[in-house]
LUMSE-323098 format. One record per residue: residue number from 1; x negated, y, z of N, C-alpha, C in turn. Coordinates in nm, 4 decimals. Atoms other than C-alpha are relative to their C-alpha. Layout:
BEGIN
VEXKOL   k     n.c1     n.c2     n.c3    ca.c1    ca.c2    ca.c3     c.c1     c.c2     c.c3
VEXKOL NUM        X        Y        Z        X        Y        Z        X        Y        Z
...
//
This chain:
BEGIN
VEXKOL   k     n.c1     n.c2     n.c3    ca.c1    ca.c2    ca.c3     c.c1     c.c2     c.c3
VEXKOL   1  -0.0523   0.1089   0.1074   4.2753   0.1326 -20.6885  -0.0181   0.0430  -0.1399
VEXKOL   2   0.0633  -0.1404   0.1965   4.1159   0.1701 -21.0884   0.1811  -0.0921  -0.0404
VEXKOL   3  -0.1490  -0.0530   0.0146   4.3905   0.2736 -21.2338  -0.0231  -0.1486  -0.1624
VEXKOL   4  -0.0121   0.1179   0.1650   4.5354  -0.0600 -21.5288   0.0345   0.1220  -0.1270
VEXKOL   5  -0.0332  -0.1127   0.1448   4.5786   0.1141 -21.9064   0.0331  -0.1174  -0.1278
VEXKOL   6  -0.0652   0.0685   0.1098   4.7657  -0.1283 -22.1463   0.0100   0.0680  -0.0592
VEXKOL   7  -0.0119  -0.0418   0.1019   4.7931  -0.0501 -22.4931   0.0774  -0.1570  -0.0909
VEXKOL   8  -0.0676   0.0811   0.0939   4.9616  -0.2455 -22.7776  -0.0430  -0.0424  -0.0966
VEXKOL   9   0.0295  -0.0034   0.1490   4.8035  -0.3775 -23.0867   0.1259   0.0575  -0.1091
VEXKOL  10  -0.1048  -0.0905   0.1337   5.0967  -0.2641 -23.3007   0.0058   0.1296   0.0223
VEXKOL  11   0.0167  -0.1153  -0.0520   5.0464   0.0633 -23.1782  -0.1609   0.0537  -0.0958
VEXKOL  12   0.1034  -0.0399   0.0581   4.6875   0.1062 -23.3382  -0.0091   0.0984  -0.0917
VEXKOL  13   0.0174  -0.0941   0.0997   4.7546   0.2407 -23.6444   0.0295   0.1794   0.0053
VEXKOL  14  -0.0310  -0.1592  -0.0589   4.8252   0.5706 -23.4402  -0.0833   0.0597   0.0219
VEXKOL  15   0.1806  -0.0141  -0.0286   4.4142   0.5614 -23.3915   0.0045  -0.0100   0.1036
VEXKOL  16   0.0198   0.0623  -0.0923   4.4888   0.4227 -23.0563  -0.0883  -0.0809   0.0995
VEXKOL  17   0.0820   0.0591  -0.0218   4.2327   0.2038 -23.0941  -0.1609   0.0544   0.0280
VEXKOL  18   0.1285  -0.0487  -0.0406   3.9493   0.4447 -23.0198   0.0876   0.0326   0.1372
VEXKOL  19   0.0148  -0.0617  -0.1629   4.1223   0.5773 -22.7361  -0.0425  -0.1247   0.1054
VEXKOL  20   0.0710   0.0676  -0.0694   4.0831   0.2451 -22.6237  -0.1189  -0.0964   0.0235
VEXKOL  21   0.1134   0.0335  -0.0980   3.7547   0.1795 -22.6354  -0.1104   0.0540   0.0413
VEXKOL  22   0.0474  -0.0252  -0.1199   3.6582   0.4680 -22.4997   0.0807   0.0200   0.1139
VEXKOL  23  -0.0134   0.0123  -0.2038   3.8485   0.3859 -22.1692  -0.0733  -0.1033   0.0198
VEXKOL  24   0.1225   0.1026   0.0002   3.7019   0.0832 -22.2074  -0.1569  -0.0528   0.0493
VEXKOL  25   0.1731  -0.0383  -0.0560   3.3400   0.2008 -22.1522   0.0029   0.0664   0.1486
VEXKOL  26   0.0232  -0.0771  -0.1432   3.4721   0.3455 -21.8153   0.0069  -0.1111   0.0554
VEXKOL  27   0.0072   0.1308  -0.1309   3.3732   0.0533 -21.5198   0.1316   0.0155   0.0746
VEXKOL  28  -0.1312  -0.0331  -0.0836   3.6249   0.2137 -21.3248   0.1657  -0.0251  -0.0372
VEXKOL  29  -0.1209   0.0393   0.0499   3.9176   0.1712 -21.5325   0.0361  -0.1879  -0.0329
VEXKOL  30  -0.0551   0.1537   0.0318   4.0870  -0.1923 -21.6155   0.0846   0.0122  -0.1285
VEXKOL  31  -0.0663   0.0155   0.1209   4.1690  -0.1446 -22.0059   0.0412  -0.1483  -0.0785
VEXKOL  32  -0.0914   0.0950   0.0754   4.3996  -0.3865 -22.1571   0.0162  -0.0144  -0.1196
VEXKOL  33  -0.0852   0.0404   0.1335   4.5170  -0.4944 -22.4885   0.0646  -0.0983  -0.0250
VEXKOL  34  -0.0646   0.1040  -0.0515   4.8018  -0.6655 -22.5151   0.0818  -0.0405  -0.1525
VEXKOL  35  -0.0370  -0.0157   0.1236   4.9750  -0.7781 -22.8892   0.1320   0.0907  -0.0101
VEXKOL  36  -0.1549  -0.0123  -0.0084   5.3269  -0.6874 -22.7570   0.0192   0.0813   0.0906
VEXKOL  37  -0.0978  -0.0326  -0.1503   5.4524  -0.4486 -22.4619   0.1666   0.0385  -0.0142
VEXKOL  38  -0.1548   0.0293   0.0387   5.7992  -0.4709 -22.5705   0.0369   0.1654  -0.0047
VEXKOL  39  -0.0689  -0.1153   0.0257   5.8433  -0.1295 -22.6127   0.0087   0.0725  -0.1980
VEXKOL  40   0.0224   0.0132   0.1351   5.8612  -0.1582 -22.9809   0.0535   0.1647  -0.0335
VEXKOL  41  -0.0621  -0.0760   0.0926   6.1262   0.1430 -23.0609  -0.1507   0.1458   0.0585
VEXKOL  42   0.0499  -0.1230  -0.0177   5.8503   0.3858 -22.8717  -0.1808  -0.0636  -0.0809
VEXKOL  43   0.1152   0.0401   0.1076   5.5762   0.2278 -23.0421  -0.0445  -0.0156  -0.1025
VEXKOL  44   0.0121  -0.0047   0.1318   5.6647   0.2211 -23.3907  -0.0061   0.1980  -0.0419
VEXKOL  45  -0.0185  -0.1941  -0.0165   5.7096   0.6757 -23.3290  -0.1316   0.0014   0.0103
VEXKOL  46   0.0910  -0.0255  -0.0853   5.4497   0.7518 -23.1158  -0.1479  -0.0399   0.0457
VEXKOL  47   0.0713   0.0921  -0.0851   5.0989   0.6853 -22.9666   0.0221   0.0250   0.1464
VEXKOL  48  -0.0131   0.0250  -0.1058   5.1496   0.5410 -22.6738  -0.0981  -0.1149   0.1111
VEXKOL  49   0.0513   0.0836  -0.0679   4.9985   0.3240 -22.3376   0.0354   0.0560   0.1113
VEXKOL  50  -0.0572   0.0170  -0.1747   5.1143   0.2277 -21.9737  -0.1441   0.0511   0.0613
VEXKOL  51   0.1478  -0.0327  -0.1044   4.8602   0.3921 -21.6843   0.1323  -0.0802   0.1296
VEXKOL  52  -0.0403   0.0168  -0.1356   4.9585   0.2308 -21.3797   0.1521  -0.1098   0.0342
VEXKOL  53  -0.1454   0.0379  -0.0143   5.2933   0.0600 -21.5229   0.1183   0.1024  -0.1118
VEXKOL  54  -0.1031  -0.1383   0.0342   5.4484   0.4093 -21.6414  -0.0521  -0.0042  -0.1504
VEXKOL  55  -0.0054   0.0233   0.1114   5.4866   0.4996 -22.0050  -0.0474   0.1218  -0.0584
VEXKOL  56   0.0751  -0.1449  -0.0158   5.2159   0.7966 -22.1092  -0.0037   0.0205  -0.1776
VEXKOL  57   0.0273  -0.0209   0.1285   5.2591   0.9211 -22.4755   0.0001   0.1619  -0.0311
VEXKOL  58   0.1092  -0.0923   0.0771   5.1179   1.1894 -22.7152   0.0792   0.0101  -0.1373
VEXKOL  59  -0.0586  -0.0310   0.0933   5.1980   1.3529 -23.0447  -0.1202  -0.0977  -0.0830
VEXKOL  60   0.1080   0.0078   0.0702   4.8108   1.2495 -23.1224  -0.1492  -0.1166   0.1090
VEXKOL  61   0.1385   0.0892  -0.0912   4.5301   0.9866 -23.0054  -0.0685   0.0591   0.0772
VEXKOL  62   0.0786  -0.0961  -0.1265   4.3759   1.2815 -22.8575   0.0383   0.0582   0.0653
VEXKOL  63  -0.0530  -0.0989  -0.1289   4.6029   1.3909 -22.6916   0.0941  -0.0955   0.0519
VEXKOL  64  -0.1114   0.1154  -0.0628   4.7508   1.0433 -22.5730  -0.1779  -0.0053   0.0998
VEXKOL  65   0.1729  -0.0605  -0.0826   4.3395   1.0310 -22.4295   0.0061   0.0735   0.0948
VEXKOL  66   0.0328  -0.1453  -0.1310   4.3557   1.3399 -22.2489   0.1415  -0.0293   0.1331
VEXKOL  67  -0.1159  -0.0105  -0.0955   4.7214   1.2666 -22.0962  -0.0209  -0.1544   0.0974
VEXKOL  68   0.0079   0.1369  -0.1810   4.6227   0.9203 -21.9279  -0.1097   0.0529   0.0451
VEXKOL  69   0.0693  -0.0611  -0.1271   4.3372   1.1038 -21.7980   0.0538   0.0777   0.0830
VEXKOL  70  -0.0870  -0.0814  -0.1001   4.5642   1.3597 -21.6876   0.0666  -0.0713   0.0959
VEXKOL  71  -0.0317   0.0192  -0.0375   4.7504   1.1002 -21.5673  -0.0202  -0.0782   0.1288
VEXKOL  72   0.0407   0.0507  -0.1278   4.4859   0.9143 -21.3799  -0.0199   0.0544   0.0954
VEXKOL  73   0.0251  -0.0767  -0.0465   4.3926   1.2093 -21.2371   0.1669   0.0099   0.1553
VEXKOL  74  -0.1367  -0.0484  -0.0168   4.7746   1.2918 -21.1295   0.0000  -0.1599   0.1409
VEXKOL  75  -0.0282   0.1254  -0.0439   4.7575   0.9103 -20.9735  -0.1103   0.0266   0.1386
VEXKOL  76   0.0990  -0.0686  -0.1563   4.4140   0.9923 -20.7684  -0.0006   0.0537   0.0600
VEXKOL  77  -0.0455  -0.0815  -0.0843   4.5338   1.3199 -20.6104   0.0866  -0.0569   0.1236
VEXKOL  78  -0.0813   0.0210  -0.0812   4.8401   1.1184 -20.4774  -0.0467  -0.1431   0.0590
VEXKOL  79   0.0996   0.1113  -0.0706   4.6257   0.8382 -20.3410  -0.1024   0.0551   0.1165
VEXKOL  80   0.0944  -0.1008  -0.1202   4.3845   1.1113 -20.1888   0.1288   0.0221   0.0906
VEXKOL  81  -0.1161  -0.0167  -0.1141   4.7173   1.1996 -19.9974   0.0351  -0.0648   0.1126
VEXKOL  82  -0.0166   0.1223  -0.1120   4.7640   0.8560 -19.8452  -0.0922  -0.0092   0.1107
VEXKOL  83   0.0850   0.0637  -0.1607   4.4899   0.8553 -19.6143   0.0108   0.0835   0.0449
//
């Protein structure tokens, strides 16, 4: 199953727009941008995204990119166990 990575446009001031663009280039991911993900408290304080519905946060956009890739690897590992 392809991971679904969701971003909030209101969170882009943290530089998550660059993370969005980088991930969007990978055709193995479904990367979606929404006007609001209703995580306003989170959104105003830290870079974040949803990966398959789970909140992933970091202190910078670069760390968020790494955290998202780590979460995807974790999901892939769990999916491999289900085989």
